[in-house]
Structures are given as C-alpha cells and as structure tokens.
ZATOR-397358 format. One line per 8 residues: for each residue x, y negated, z of N, C-alpha, C. Coordinates in nm, 2 decimals, m for minus. Atoms other than C-alpha are relative to their C-alpha. Example, Ala and Ser with C-alpha at 12.3 -4.5 7.8 and 13.67 -1.06 7.14 Angstrom:
0.09,0.12,0.00,1.23,0.45,0.78,0.09,m0.12,0.00 ~ m0.09,0.11,0.00,1.37,0.11,0.71,m0.08,m0.11,0.08 .
END
This chain:
m0.08,0.00,0.12,m2.09,0.41,1.00,0.04,m0.14,m0.03 ~ m0.04,0.14,0.04,m2.11,0.04,0.92,0.08,m0.07,0.10 ~ m0.08,0.06,m0.10,m1.96,m0.05,1.25,0.15,0.05,m0.02 ~ m0.14,m0.06,0.02,m1.66,0.19,1.17,0.06,m0.07,m0.12 ~ m0.05,0.06,0.12,m1.63,0.03,0.82,0.05,m0.15,0.04 ~ m0.04,0.14,m0.04,m1.63,m0.33,0.97,0.12,0.00,0.09 ~ m0.12,m0.01,m0.08,m1.38,m0.22,1.23,0.13,0.02,m0.07 ~ m0.11,m0.04,0.09,m1.15,m0.07,0.97,0.05,m0.13,m0.08 .
m0.03,0.12,0.08,m1.17,m0.39,0.76,0.07,m0.11,0.09 ~ m0.05,0.10,m0.09,m1.11,m0.61,1.06,0.15,0.02,0.04 ~ m0.13,m0.04,m0.04,m0.80,m0.42,1.16,0.10,0.01,m0.11 ~ m0.09,m0.01,0.12,m0.66,m0.40,0.81,0.03,0.15,m0.02 ~ m0.03,m0.15,0.02,m0.68,m0.01,0.82,m0.04,0.04,m0.14 ~ 0.03,m0.05,0.13,m0.67,0.17,0.49,m0.10,0.11,0.01 ~ 0.10,m0.11,m0.01,m0.98,0.38,0.44,m0.08,0.00,m0.13 ~ 0.09,m0.01,0.12,m1.23,0.50,0.17,m0.13,0.05,0.05 .
0.13,m0.04,m0.04,m1.60,0.55,0.19,m0.05,0.10,m0.11 ~ 0.05,m0.11,0.10,m1.75,0.87,0.03,m0.15,0.00,0.03 ~ 0.14,0.00,m0.01,m2.12,0.85,m0.04,m0.07,0.09,m0.10 ~ 0.08,m0.08,0.10,m2.36,1.10,m0.19,m0.10,m0.09,m0.07 ~ 0.08,0.09,0.08,m2.52,0.92,m0.48,m0.11,0.07,m0.08 ~ 0.11,m0.08,0.07,m2.73,1.20,m0.64,0.01,0.14,0.04 ~ 0.00,m0.14,m0.03,m2.84,1.55,m0.57,m0.11,0.06,m0.09 ~ 0.10,m0.08,0.05,m3.04,1.82,m0.73,0.00,0.14,0.05 .
0.00,m0.12,m0.06,m3.15,2.15,m0.60,0.02,m0.01,0.15 ~ m0.02,0.00,m0.15,m3.06,2.25,m0.24,0.15,m0.04,0.03 ~ m0.13,0.05,m0.05,m2.78,2.05,m0.08,m0.01,m0.02,0.15 ~ 0.00,0.01,m0.14,m2.67,2.02,0.28,m0.03,m0.14,0.05 ~ 0.03,0.14,m0.04,m2.71,1.64,0.29,m0.07,m0.07,m0.11 ~ 0.08,0.08,0.11,m2.93,1.39,0.11,0.08,m0.12,m0.05 ~ m0.06,0.12,0.06,m2.85,1.09,m0.10,0.01,m0.11,0.11 ~ m0.03,0.10,m0.10,m2.69,0.82,0.11,0.09,0.04,0.11 .
m0.09,m0.05,m0.11,m2.50,1.05,0.35,0.14,m0.05,m0.03 ~ m0.13,0.06,0.01,m2.15,0.91,0.41,0.10,0.06,0.09 ~ m0.11,m0.03,m0.09,m1.81,1.00,0.54,0.11,m0.11,m0.03 ~ m0.11,0.09,0.01,m1.54,0.74,0.61,0.13,0.07,0.02 ~ m0.13,m0.07,0.00,m1.19,0.87,0.54,0.11,m0.10,0.02 ~ m0.12,0.09,m0.03,m0.88,0.70,0.69,0.12,0.05,m0.07 ~ m0.12,m0.04,0.07,m0.54,0.70,0.54,0.07,0.12,0.06 ~ m0.07,m0.11,m0.07,m0.41,0.94,0.80,m0.09,0.13,0.01 .
0.08,m0.12,0.00,m0.70,1.19,0.74,m0.11,0.00,0.10 ~ 0.11,0.01,m0.10,m0.93,1.09,1.03,m0.13,m0.02,m0.08 ~ 0.13,0.02,0.06,m1.30,1.09,0.94,m0.11,m0.04,0.10 ~ 0.12,0.03,m0.07,m1.62,0.94,1.06,m0.12,0.03,m0.09 ~ 0.11,m0.04,0.08,m1.95,1.09,0.95,0.02,0.13,m0.08 ~ m0.01,m0.12,0.08,m2.02,1.38,0.71,m0.09,0.00,m0.12 ~ 0.09,m0.02,0.12,m2.15,1.47,0.37,m0.04,0.14,m0.01 ~ 0.05,m0.14,m0.01,m2.23,1.82,0.48,0.10,0.11,0.04 .
m0.10,m0.10,m0.04,m1.90,1.99,0.56,0.04,0.09,m0.11 ~ m0.04,m0.10,0.10,m1.75,2.29,0.38,0.12,m0.05,m0.08 ~ m0.12,0.03,0.08,m1.47,2.29,0.12,m0.02,m0.11,m0.09 ~ 0.02,0.11,0.09,m1.64,2.04,m0.10,0.02,m0.14,0.07 ~ m0.03,0.12,m0.08,m1.62,1.78,0.18,0.15,m0.01,0.02 ~ m0.14,0.01,m0.01,m1.26,1.87,0.23,0.06,m0.05,m0.13 ~ m0.05,0.04,0.13,m1.20,1.82,m0.14,m0.03,m0.15,m0.02 ~ 0.03,0.14,0.02,m1.38,1.49,m0.14,0.08,m0.09,0.09 .
m0.08,0.08,m0.09,m1.18,1.37,0.16,0.14,m0.01,m0.05 ~ m0.13,0.01,0.06,m0.86,1.46,m0.02,0.01,m0.10,m0.11 ~ 0.01,0.10,0.11,m0.97,1.26,m0.32,m0.02,m0.14,0.05 ~ 0.01,0.14,m0.06,m1.06,0.97,m0.09,0.14,m0.05,0.04 ~ m0.14,0.04,m0.04,m0.70,0.97,0.04,0.08,m0.04,m0.12 ~ m0.07,0.04,0.12,m0.58,0.96,m0.32,m0.05,m0.14,m0.04 ~ 0.05,0.13,0.04,m0.81,0.67,m0.39,0.05,m0.11,0.09 ~ m0.06,0.10,m0.09,m0.67,0.48,m0.09,0.14,m0.03,m0.06 .
m0.13,0.03,0.05,m0.33,0.52,m0.24,0.00,m0.07,m0.14 ~ 0.00,0.05,0.13,m0.42,0.44,m0.60,m0.09,m0.12,m0.02 ~ 0.10,0.11,0.01,m0.69,0.18,m0.52,m0.10,0.01,m0.11 ~ 0.10,m0.02,0.11,m0.92,0.34,m0.78,m0.12,0.08,0.06 ~ 0.12,m0.07,m0.03,m1.28,0.44,m0.72,m0.02,0.12,m0.09 ~ 0.03,m0.12,0.08,m1.41,0.77,m0.85,m0.14,0.05,0.03 ~ 0.13,m0.07,m0.01,m1.74,0.95,m0.92,0.03,0.15,m0.02 ~ m0.04,m0.14,0.00,m1.70,1.32,m0.84,m0.12,0.09,0.01 .
0.12,m0.09,0.00,m1.95,1.60,m0.92,0.04,0.14,0.07 ~ m0.02,m0.14,m0.06,m1.98,1.93,m0.72,m0.12,0.09,m0.03 ~ 0.10,m0.11,0.03,m2.16,2.25,m0.81,0.00,0.09,0.12 ~ 0.00,m0.08,m0.13,m2.27,2.41,m0.48,m0.06,0.14,m0.03 ~ 0.05,m0.14,0.04,m2.29,2.77,m0.61,m0.03,0.08,0.12 ~ 0.03,m0.10,m0.11,m2.42,3.06,m0.41,0.13,0.05,0.06 ~ m0.12,m0.05,m0.05,m2.07,3.19,m0.39,0.07,m0.10,0.10 ~ m0.06,0.10,m0.09,m1.94,2.86,m0.24,m0.09,m0.01,0.13 .
0.08,0.01,m0.12,m2.24,2.85,m0.01,0.03,0.11,0.10 ~ m0.02,m0.12,m0.09,m2.17,3.20,0.13,0.14,m0.02,0.07 ~ m0.13,0.02,m0.05,m1.80,3.11,0.18,0.00,m0.10,0.12 ~ 0.00,0.10,m0.10,m1.89,2.81,0.39,m0.11,0.01,0.10 ~ 0.11,m0.02,m0.08,m2.20,2.94,0.56,m0.11,m0.11,m0.02 ~ 0.10,0.10,0.02,m2.42,2.68,0.39,m0.11,0.06,m0.09 ~ 0.11,m0.04,0.08,m2.76,2.75,0.25,m0.03,m0.11,m0.10 ~ 0.02,0.10,0.10,m2.75,2.56,m0.07,0.02,0.07,m0.14 .
m0.01,m0.06,0.13,m2.69,2.61,m0.44,m0.03,m0.10,m0.10 ~ 0.03,0.11,0.09,m2.76,2.27,m0.59,0.13,m0.07,m0.06 ~ m0.11,0.08,0.05,m2.55,2.00,m0.74,m0.01,m0.14,0.07 ~ 0.00,0.13,m0.05,m2.44,1.66,m0.61,0.12,m0.08,m0.05 ~ m0.11,0.09,0.04,m2.23,1.36,m0.70,0.03,m0.09,0.12 ~ m0.04,0.09,m0.11,m2.03,1.15,m0.46,0.08,m0.11,m0.06 ~ m0.08,0.12,0.04,m1.89,0.80,m0.51,0.10,m0.03,0.11 ~ m0.11,0.03,m0.09,m1.55,0.74,m0.36,0.05,m0.13,m0.02 .
m0.03,0.14,0.01,m1.48,0.38,m0.29,0.11,m0.04,0.11 ~ m0.10,0.05,m0.09,m1.15,0.25,m0.14,m0.04,m0.13,0.06 ~ 0.03,0.13,m0.06,m1.22,m0.03,0.11,0.11,m0.10,m0.02 ~ m0.10,0.10,0.04,m1.05,m0.35,0.03,0.04,m0.08,0.13 ~ m0.06,0.06,m0.12,m0.89,m0.41,0.37,0.11,m0.09,m0.03 ~ m0.11,0.09,0.03,m0.64,m0.69,0.40,0.13,0.08,0.02 ~ m0.12,m0.08,m0.01,m0.31,m0.52,0.33,0.11,m0.08,0.08 ~ m0.11,0.06,m0.07,0.00,m0.59,0.54,0.12,m0.02,m0.09 .
m0.12,0.03,0.07,0.29,m0.77,0.38,0.11,m0.04,0.09 ~ m0.11,0.02,m0.08,0.62,m0.76,0.55,0.11,m0.08,m0.08 ~ m0.10,0.09,0.07,0.85,m1.05,0.44,0.13,0.01,0.08 ~ m0.13,m0.02,m0.07,1.21,m0.96,0.53,0.09,m0.12,m0.04 ~ m0.07,0.13,0.03,1.39,m1.30,0.54,m0.10,m0.11,0.02 ~ 0.09,0.11,m0.03,1.25,m1.63,0.65,0.05,m0.14,m0.06 ~ m0.06,0.12,0.07,1.41,m1.88,0.40,m0.11,m0.08,m0.07 ~ 0.10,0.09,0.07,1.24,m2.13,0.17,m0.10,0.07,m0.09 .
0.09,m0.08,0.08,1.09,m1.88,m0.07,m0.10,0.07,0.09 ~ 0.09,m0.08,m0.09,0.95,m1.68,0.22,m0.11,m0.10,0.05 ~ 0.10,0.09,m0.05,0.77,m1.99,0.35,m0.11,m0.02,m0.10 ~ 0.10,0.02,0.11,0.59,m2.05,0.02,m0.07,0.13,m0.03 ~ 0.06,m0.14,0.02,0.53,m1.67,m0.02,m0.10,0.03,0.11 ~ 0.09,m0.03,m0.11,0.37,m1.64,0.32,m0.13,m0.08,m0.01 ~ 0.11,0.08,0.03,0.14,m1.93,0.24,m0.09,0.05,m0.11 ~ 0.08,m0.04,0.12,0.03,m1.81,m0.10,m0.06,0.14,0.03 .
0.05,m0.14,m0.02,0.00,m1.44,0.01,m0.12,0.00,0.10 ~ 0.11,0.01,m0.10,m0.22,m1.53,0.31,m0.13,m0.05,m0.07 ~ 0.12,0.06,0.07,m0.46,m1.73,0.08,m0.07,0.11,m0.09 ~ 0.06,m0.11,0.09,m0.52,m1.42,m0.14,m0.03,0.12,0.08 ~ 0.05,m0.11,m0.08,m0.59,m1.19,0.15,0.10,0.10,0.06 ~ m0.10,m0.09,m0.07,m0.26,m1.04,0.28,0.02,m0.04,0.14 ~ m0.04,0.03,m0.14,m0.18,m1.01,0.65,0.15,m0.01,0.00 ~ m0.14,0.02,0.02,0.17,m1.15,0.65,0.08,0.01,0.13 .
m0.09,m0.01,m0.12,0.45,m1.05,0.90,0.14,m0.04,m0.05 ~ m0.13,0.05,0.04,0.78,m1.23,0.88,0.11,0.05,0.09 ~ m0.11,m0.05,m0.08,1.11,m1.08,1.00,0.13,m0.07,m0.05 ~ m0.13,0.06,0.02,1.45,m1.26,1.03,0.08,0.01,0.13 ~ m0.08,m0.01,m0.12,1.74,m1.24,1.27,0.04,m0.14,0.05 ~ m0.03,0.14,m0.04,1.76,m1.62,1.31,m0.13,m0.07,0.05 ~ 0.12,0.06,m0.07,1.51,m1.77,1.56,m0.03,m0.14,m0.06 ~ 0.03,0.14,0.06,1.55,m2.12,1.40,m0.07,0.01,m0.13 .
0.08,m0.02,0.13,1.40,m1.97,1.08,m0.12,0.08,0.03 ~ 0.11,m0.09,m0.03,1.17,m1.70,1.22,m0.08,m0.06,0.12 ~ 0.08,0.05,m0.11,0.92,m1.90,1.43,m0.13,m0.05,m0.06 ~ 0.14,0.03,0.03,0.55,m1.99,1.43,m0.01,m0.14,m0.06 ~ 0.01,0.14,0.06,0.62,m2.36,1.34,0.02,0.01,m0.15 ~ m0.03,m0.01,0.15,0.76,m2.26,1.00,m0.09,0.09,m0.07 ~ 0.09,m0.10,0.07,0.51,m1.98,0.94,m0.13,0.00,0.08 ~ 0.12,0.00,m0.08,0.18,m2.09,1.10,m0.11,0.09,m0.04 .
0.11,m0.09,0.05,m0.03,m1.87,0.88,0.03,0.15,0.01 ~ m0.04,m0.14,m0.01,0.16,m1.55,0.95,m0.07,0.07,0.12 ~ 0.06,m0.08,m0.11,m0.01,m1.27,1.16,0.10,0.02,0.11 ~ m0.11,m0.02,m0.10,0.33,m1.22,1.33,0.13,m0.05,m0.06 ~ m0.13,0.05,0.04,0.68,m1.37,1.32,0.10,0.07,0.10 ~ m0.09,m0.08,m0.09,0.96,m1.14,1.45,0.14,m0.06,m0.02 ~ m0.14,0.03,0.00,1.30,m1.27,1.54,0.08,0.11,0.06 ~ m0.07,m0.12,m0.05,1.52,m0.96,1.57,0.10,0.04,m0.11 .
m0.10,m0.06,0.10,1.81,m0.77,1.41,m0.08,0.07,m0.11 ~ 0.08,m0.05,0.11,1.67,m0.69,1.07,0.01,0.15,m0.02 ~ m0.01,m0.14,0.02,1.81,m0.34,1.03,m0.06,0.08,0.12 ~ 0.05,m0.07,m0.12,1.73,m0.24,1.39,m0.15,0.00,0.00 ~ 0.15,0.01,0.00,1.37,m0.36,1.36,m0.06,0.09,m0.10 ~ 0.06,m0.08,0.11,1.30,m0.20,1.03,0.02,0.15,0.03 ~ m0.03,m0.14,m0.02,1.46,0.13,1.14,m0.09,0.06,0.11 ~ 0.09,m0.05,m0.10,1.23,0.16,1.44,m0.15,m0.03,m0.03 .
0.13,0.04,0.03,0.92,0.01,1.29,m0.07,0.11,m0.08 ~ 0.08,m0.10,0.07,0.64,0.25,1.18,m0.09,m0.07,m0.09 ~ 0.08,0.08,0.10,0.52,0.08,0.87,m0.10,0.10,m0.07 ~ 0.09,m0.09,0.06,0.20,0.23,0.73,0.03,0.01,m0.15 ~ m0.03,m0.02,0.14,0.22,0.37,0.38,m0.07,m0.10,m0.09 ~ 0.07,0.10,0.08,m0.02,0.10,0.26,0.07,m0.13,0.00 ~ m0.07,0.13,m0.02,0.24,m0.17,0.35,0.07,m0.05,m0.13 ~ m0.08,0.07,0.11,0.39,m0.41,0.10,0.12,m0.07,0.07 .
m0.12,0.05,m0.06,0.75,m0.51,0.18,0.08,m0.08,m0.11 ~ m0.08,0.08,0.08,0.94,m0.80,0.02,0.13,m0.03,0.06 ~ m0.13,0.02,m0.06,1.31,m0.82,0.08,0.06,m0.13,m0.07 ~ m0.05,0.12,0.05,1.43,m1.18,0.04,0.09,m0.07,0.11 ~ m0.09,0.05,m0.10,1.71,m1.22,0.29,0.10,m0.10,m0.06 ~ m0.09,0.11,0.04,2.00,m1.47,0.27,0.12,0.04,m0.08 ~ m0.12,m0.04,0.07,2.25,m1.26,0.09,0.01,0.14,m0.04 ~ m0.01,m0.13,0.06,2.36,m0.95,m0.09,0.01,0.11,0.11 .
m0.03,m0.10,m0.11,2.48,m0.77,0.23,m0.13,0.02,0.08 ~ 0.12,m0.02,m0.08,2.16,m0.83,0.42,m0.11,0.07,m0.08 ~ 0.10,m0.07,0.09,1.94,m0.72,0.13,0.04,0.15,0.00 ~ m0.04,m0.14,0.00,2.14,m0.40,0.10,m0.03,0.07,0.13 ~ 0.02,m0.07,m0.13,2.12,m0.32,0.47,m0.15,0.01,0.02 ~ 0.15,m0.01,m0.02,1.74,m0.39,0.47,m0.05,0.11,m0.09 ~ 0.05,m0.10,0.08,1.69,m0.17,0.17,0.04,0.14,0.05 ~ m0.04,m0.13,m0.06,1.89,0.11,0.33,m0.10,0.04,0.12 .
0.09,m0.03,m0.12,1.66,0.08,0.64,m0.13,0.04,m0.05 ~ 0.13,m0.03,0.06,1.36,0.11,0.41,0.00,0.13,m0.08 ~ m0.01,m0.10,0.11,1.49,0.38,0.18,m0.07,0.13,0.04 ~ 0.07,m0.13,m0.02,1.28,0.69,0.13,m0.14,m0.01,0.05 ~ 0.14,0.01,m0.06,0.96,0.55,0.29,m0.10,m0.01,m0.11 ~ 0.11,0.00,0.11,0.64,0.61,0.09,m0.09,m0.12,0.02 ~ 0.08,0.13,m0.02,0.53,0.24,0.10,m0.07,m0.03,m0.13 ~ 0.08,0.04,0.11,0.28,0.09,m0.13,0.08,m0.08,m0.10 .
m0.08,0.09,0.08,0.52,m0.17,m0.26,0.13,m0.04,0.07 ~ m0.13,0.05,m0.05,0.89,m0.25,m0.21,0.06,m0.09,m0.11 ~ m0.06,0.09,0.10,1.04,m0.55,m0.39,0.12,m0.07,0.06 ~ m0.13,0.07,m0.04,1.38,m0.72,m0.38,0.03,m0.11,m0.09 ~ m0.03,0.11,0.09,1.47,m1.06,m0.50,0.15,0.01,m0.04 ~ m0.13,m0.01,0.05,1.79,m1.11,m0.69,0.03,0.00,m0.15 ~ m0.03,m0.01,0.14,1.97,m1.14,m1.02,0.01,0.14,m0.05 ~ m0.02,m0.13,0.05,2.01,m0.85,m1.25,0.13,0.06,0.04 .
m0.13,m0.06,m0.04,2.37,m0.81,m1.16,m0.01,0.05,0.15 ~ 0.01,m0.04,m0.14,2.28,m0.80,m0.79,m0.09,0.13,0.01 ~ 0.09,m0.12,m0.01,2.00,m0.54,m0.85,0.08,0.12,m0.04 ~ m0.09,m0.11,0.05,2.25,m0.32,m1.04,0.09,0.05,0.12 ~ m0.09,m0.03,m0.11,2.50,m0.34,m0.75,m0.07,0.07,0.12 ~ 0.07,m0.06,m0.12,2.25,m0.26,m0.48,m0.06,0.13,m0.04 ~ 0.04,m0.12,0.05,2.10,0.01,m0.69,0.10,0.11,0.00 ~ m0.11,m0.09,0.00,2.43,0.18,m0.73,0.04,0.04,0.14 .
m0.04,m0.02,m0.14,2.51,0.14,m0.36,m0.10,0.09,0.07 ~ 0.10,m0.09,m0.06,2.18,0.30,m0.26,0.01,0.14,m0.05 ~ 0.00,m0.13,0.06,2.21,0.59,m0.49,0.13,0.07,0.05 ~ m0.13,m0.06,m0.04,2.58,0.65,m0.39,m0.01,0.04,0.15 ~ 0.02,m0.03,m0.14,2.46,0.66,m0.02,m0.10,0.11,0.02 ~ 0.10,m0.12,m0.01,2.21,0.94,m0.10,m0.14,m0.04,0.00 ~ 0.14,0.04,0.01,1.89,0.74,m0.14,m0.06,0.07,m0.13 ~ 0.06,m0.07,0.11,1.65,0.95,m0.37,m0.02,m0.10,m0.12 .
0.01,0.08,0.12,1.66,0.82,m0.73,m0.15,m0.04,m0.03 ~ 0.14,0.03,0.03,1.28,0.84,m0.76,m0.05,m0.12,0.09 ~ 0.03,0.11,m0.09,1.25,0.60,m0.46,0.05,m0.13,m0.06 ~ m0.07,0.12,0.05,1.50,0.36,m0.61,m0.08,m0.05,m0.12 ~ 0.07,0.04,0.12,1.32,0.36,m0.94,m0.13,m0.07,0.02 ~ 0.13,0.06,m0.03,0.99,0.26,m0.77,0.01,m0.14,0.06 ~ m0.02,0.13,m0.05,1.14,m0.06,m0.63,m0.02,m0.10,m0.11 ~ 0.02,0.11,0.10,1.03,m0.38,m0.80,0.11,m0.10,0.02 .
m0.11,0.09,0.00,1.34,m0.56,m0.88,0.06,m0.02,m0.14 ~ 0.03,0.12,m0.08,1.41,m0.82,m0.98,m0.15,m0.02,0.02 ~ 0.13,0.01,m0.05,1.10,m0.91,m0.79,m0.08,m0.11,m0.08 ~ 0.09,0.10,0.06,0.80,m1.10,m0.94,m0.03,0.02,m0.14 ~ 0.03,0.00,0.14,0.63,m1.13,m1.27,0.09,m0.10,m0.08 ~ m0.09,0.08,0.07,0.84,m1.28,m1.54,m0.07,m0.12,m0.06 ~ 0.07,0.12,0.04,0.70,m1.63,m1.57,0.09,m0.12,m0.02 ~ m0.10,0.11,0.01,1.02,m1.83,m1.59,0.01,m0.08,0.13 .
0.00,0.08,m0.13,1.00,m1.93,m1.22,0.14,m0.04,0.03 ~ m0.13,0.06,m0.03,1.28,m2.15,m1.10,0.00,m0.05,0.15 ~ 0.00,0.06,m0.13,1.18,m2.34,m0.78,m0.05,0.11,0.10 ~ 0.05,m0.09,m0.10,1.10,m2.16,m0.45,m0.15,0.02,m0.01 ~ 0.15,m0.01,0.01,0.73,m2.24,m0.50,m0.04,0.09,m0.12 ~ 0.03,m0.08,0.12,0.73,m2.09,m0.85,0.04,0.14,0.02 ~ m0.04,m0.14,m0.02,0.92,m1.78,m0.74,m0.10,0.07,0.09 ~ 0.10,m0.06,m0.09,0.66,m1.73,m0.46,m0.12,0.03,m0.08 .
0.12,m0.03,0.08,0.38,m1.75,m0.71,0.02,0.12,m0.09 ~ m0.03,m0.12,0.08,0.55,m1.49,m0.93,0.00,0.13,0.08 ~ 0.01,m0.11,m0.08,0.59,m1.26,m0.64,m0.14,0.04,0.04 ~ 0.14,m0.02,m0.04,0.23,m1.30,m0.52,m0.07,0.06,m0.12 ~ 0.07,m0.05,0.11,0.11,m1.24,m0.87,0.03,0.15,m0.02 ~ m0.04,m0.14,0.01,0.30,m0.91,m0.88,m0.07,0.08,0.11 ~ 0.07,m0.07,m0.11,0.16,m0.81,m0.54,m0.15,0.02,m0.03 ~ 0.14,m0.02,0.04,m0.19,m0.87,m0.67,m0.02,0.10,m0.10 .
0.01,m0.10,0.11,m0.13,m0.67,m0.98,0.01,0.14,0.06 ~ m0.01,m0.13,m0.05,m0.02,m0.37,m0.77,m0.12,0.03,0.09 ~ 0.12,m0.02,m0.08,m0.31,m0.42,m0.52,m0.12,0.04,m0.08 ~ 0.12,m0.02,0.08,m0.56,m0.42,m0.80,0.02,0.10,m0.11 ~ m0.03,m0.11,0.10,m0.40,m0.14,m1.00,0.02,m0.05,m0.14 ~ m0.02,0.06,0.14,m0.31,m0.37,m1.29,0.14,m0.01,m0.04 ~ m0.14,0.01,0.02,0.06,m0.31,m1.28,0.05,0.11,m0.10 ~ m0.03,m0.10,0.10,0.05,m0.03,m1.54,0.03,0.14,0.06 .
m0.02,m0.13,m0.06,0.06,0.26,m1.30,m0.13,0.04,0.08 ~ 0.11,m0.04,m0.08,m0.19,0.47,m1.11,0.05,0.05,0.13 ~ m0.05,m0.05,m0.12,0.04,0.55,m0.83,0.08,m0.12,0.07 ~ m0.06,0.10,m0.09,0.26,0.37,m0.57,0.12,m0.07,m0.05 ~ m0.12,0.06,0.05,0.54,0.26,m0.79,0.01,0.00,m0.15 ~ m0.03,m0.01,0.14,0.69,0.21,m1.13,0.15,m0.03,m0.01 ~ m0.14,0.02,0.01,1.04,0.19,m1.27,0.04,m0.15,0.03 ~ m0.05,0.13,m0.02,1.26,m0.10,m1.17,0.01,m0.07,m0.14 .
0.00,0.07,0.13,1.25,m0.37,m1.44,0.14,0.00,m0.06 ~ m0.14,m0.01,0.06,1.63,m0.35,m1.48,0.09,0.08,0.09 ~ m0.08,m0.09,m0.09,1.81,m0.06,m1.34,0.08,0.10,m0.08 ~ m0.07,m0.10,0.09,2.06,0.09,m1.59,0.08,0.10,0.08 ~ m0.08,m0.09,m0.08,2.25,0.25,m1.30,m0.08,0.12,0.05 ~ 0.08,m0.11,m0.04,1.95,0.48,m1.23,m0.02,0.09,m0.12 ~ 0.00,m0.10,0.12,1.99,0.79,m1.46,m0.08,0.12,0.05 .
END
C-alpha cells in the first residue's frame, strides 16, 4: 500500500487514501485497513468490500476533485450485510484523505510572463509543462525548471492531448487570436483550473466568441479570467506571482468554492 502511495505521488497521479479509523461491533476489516482510490476509479487494497466500500470510493473520488478530506460513518446493518454477503452488523468510520501529489500545470504560451510563472509554480510544487509554437521561445534553455517544453502547433497539440481532469491550464499566448484558439481547443474539458490572461475587454470578446461557437456557458463561467489574484500586478514578475497565488488558492480549496471552478471575475456576456 505504501509503495502504491509513494508511486502515485512520484508520478503526480491524483488519488485518495481511505482508512478505517474506528470500529465497533462486527466489521469485515479492522482499524487501519486501507484502500487507495485513483482519479480514474482504480483501487489498491480494500476496506472490506460491499456497497459501503463502493460508496467510500465514490466519496474518495469527490475528495480528489475538491481537495477536501472527510470523515464518514457507516452503519453495517444486518440488512446491508445480507445484501453483500458479509457477516457483520457493526459500525465503522473511515477517513478519506486526498493525496497531495504534484499537480500538472500546462502553460500555453512561452513569453516573459510564462518564464516567471514556470519558475514560481515549480517552487511551490507544480509540475510545469510549457507549450508554444515558436521553438526560439519554447526550449529548455528558457525553461530549465519545466518538466517538459513542447514546441508544436498550439491548437493541434491541445486538441490531441489527453489532459487529466486534475490539470491546471494557464493560457498566456501572444495575442487575442491565439488565446481564443487555445480556449476553443480546451472548451468543455472538466479540468481542475483554466485561466486566461487579458484585459476585461479582451475577456468579454473571447467570452462572447466562445459562447457563440457553442461552448457551454457553465464551462465558460468556470474560467478564471482575468487571471490571477487582484494585487495590482504590473510587471511580468508580479503578474506571475498573482497567477501562482490563484493556483495555490484553488489547489488548497481557498478560492471560495468546493468544486472545480467559480464564475469568471468579469464576464457580463455570460447570462
């Protein structure tokens, strides 16, 4: 079990550990029994099987998404025991703990803000991947701390990439057109965080364009735009700090929501 946990953390896989922390009466497993639940539903170990394990695994996947731990109680009634073929009838509590694996941050655009963003995000625990269609910008010399640097057509790469739901994506390309195309390539995906840099006027224009092209309004509302916490940032270094601060807030569940998104900071076009 601990090897599986260490492996998940090393790979940056999103998972949650479910542990029996108290029991009374007859239960199928003792205190300390564990099941590791991955984001895609795979499991390692068991807390006894049956529908209560299935329920706990479902809550574990919720915890992976919300990044919130939970203490859950189960009454293993005789009726429940008969339905699952378990000889029990006691009570137990399980602690569901999302593992703090290094989340993947995809930085779309390799300009000056992206350089400072990659540095700062790496230092606080993100695995950074940089994407740009210009090799003179997207290279290891400019981004030595990045886990990967991709020089490719932005839309083509995003369209074929299978980004995990736990991914954070920051769109900071070199212009309005490139940002819109990148957002269209990401549209509708259930990602942990999507943010876009730009003025309020730019955000409104891109918002309208996305909705007019059929992108679901709920997805558009969840985009963080203009990106970053409002700290009066001006320089590329300061803008990077504001973005990383917002990423941390979402990662730690301190952004005012318990789910994967919140309304755009300025999106009057979304009705």
